[in-house]
C-alpha positions in Angstrom: 292.1 -21.3 256.3 292.7 -19.8 259.8 294.9 -16.7 260.3 297.4 -18.9 262.2 297.6 -21.3 259.2 298.0 -18.3 256.8 300.9 -16.8 258.9 302.7 -20.1 258.9 302.1 -20.4 255.1 303.4 -16.9 254.3 306.5 -17.5 256.5 307.8 -19.7 253.6 308.9 -16.4 252.0 311.0 -15.5 255.1 314.4 -16.8 256.2 312.8 -18.9 258.8 309.2 -20.3 259.4 306.8 -19.4 262.1 306.6 -22.4 264.5 303.7 -23.0 266.9 304.8 -23.1 270.5 303.3 -25.0 273.5 301.6 -21.8 274.7 299.7 -21.4 271.3 301.9 -18.6 270.1 303.8 -18.4 266.8 307.5 -17.8 267.0 310.1 -16.9 264.4 313.8 -16.3 264.9 316.6 -15.9 262.4 320.0 -14.2 262.0 319.9 -10.9 260.1 323.5 -9.8 260.4 326.9 -11.0 261.5 330.3 -9.3 261.7 333.7 -10.6 262.6 336.4 -8.5 264.1 339.8 -9.9 265.0 339.1 -13.0 267.1 335.5 -12.2 267.9 332.2 -12.7 266.2 328.9 -10.8 266.8 325.6 -12.0 265.5 322.4 -9.9 265.3 319.2 -12.1 265.6 315.6 -11.0 265.0 312.9 -12.7 267.0 309.1 -12.2 266.9 306.1 -13.8 268.7 302.5 -13.7 267.6 299.4 -14.6 269.7 296.1 -14.6 267.9 293.0 -13.9 270.0 290.1 -15.1 267.7 287.4 -14.2 270.2 288.4 -10.4 270.3 289.8 -10.3 266.8 293.2 -9.1 268.0 296.7 -10.2 266.9 299.3 -9.5 269.7 302.8 -9.0 268.3 306.2 -8.7 269.9 309.6 -8.3 268.2 313.1 -7.8 269.4 316.7 -7.8 268.3 319.3 -9.7 270.1 323.1 -9.4 269.7 325.4 -12.1 270.8 329.1 -11.9 270.9 331.8 -14.6 271.3 335.5 -14.4 271.2 338.6 -12.7 272.6 337.7 -9.5 274.5 339.7 -6.4 274.2 339.7 -5.7 277.9 336.4 -3.9 278.2 335.6 -2.5 281.6 333.0 -5.2 282.4 335.2 -8.1 281.2 338.7 -8.9 282.3 341.5 -8.8 279.7 342.2 -12.0 277.8 339.9 -14.6 276.5 336.2 -14.2 277.4 332.7 -14.5 276.4 330.1 -11.7 276.4 326.5 -11.7 275.5 324.5 -8.4 275.1 320.8 -8.1 274.4 319.0 -5.0 273.0 315.3 -4.7 272.7 313.9 -2.3 270.1 310.3 -1.8 269.3 307.7 0.1 267.4 308.3 3.1 265.2 311.6 3.9 267.1 313.1 0.8 265.7 314.7 2.1 262.4 316.7 4.8 264.1 317.8 2.7 267.0 319.2 -0.1 264.8 321.3 2.5 263.0 322.6 3.8 266.4 323.2 0.3 267.7 325.2 -0.7 264.6 327.4 2.4 265.0 328.1 1.6 268.7 330.2 -1.3 267.5 332.4 0.8 265.2 331.0 -0.3 261.8 327.6 -0.7 260.3 326.0 -4.2 260.0 325.1 -5.3 256.5 321.7 -6.9 256.9 321.0 -10.0 255.0 317.2 -9.5 255.4 314.9 -6.5 256.1 313.4 -7.6 259.4 310.5 -5.1 259.2 309.1 -7.3 256.4 307.9 -9.8 259.2 305.9 -7.1 261.0 304.4 -5.8 257.6 303.3 -9.3 256.6 301.7 -10.0 260.0 300.0 -6.6 259.9 298.7 -7.2 256.3 297.4 -10.7 257.0 295.7 -9.6 260.3 294.0 -6.6 258.5 292.9 -8.9 255.6 291.3 -11.3 258.2 289.6 -8.5 260.0 291.9 -8.5 263.1 293.5 -5.5 264.8 297.3 -5.6 265.5 298.6 -4.7 268.9 302.4 -4.3 269.3 303.7 -5.1 272.7 306.9 -4.0 274.4 307.4 -7.1 276.5 307.3 -10.7 275.5 305.5 -11.6 278.7 302.6 -9.3 277.8 301.5 -11.4 274.8 
């Protein structure tokens, strides 16, 4: 069984499965938190991409968090008062991730309650890569992989 097949197989234990993309990468995306305030709803989504370089025995890994909001705005400075739509994206990576998610959650006035520990994806990919004799490289940009 190839490393790619093994990653797809172990993703059965995750909220979503790795799917092979046209560019030969594996992609996984799922909602990890949601909060509703008044007439708006904010959703925090986890997304990861994996590219396996069999020739050099390297697994290239990228992950990000994306927050999307929809609903009535409260008259924020960058949105006019009244009904509006706003989408914000935050990218967090590497070892800084844990602290930054805590800070991000507090920016919105209350902590998210995560439905899944997103770091499990990175740990599973790292473990499977190590077991197959591959090195894991974490990238800051999706275009780098």
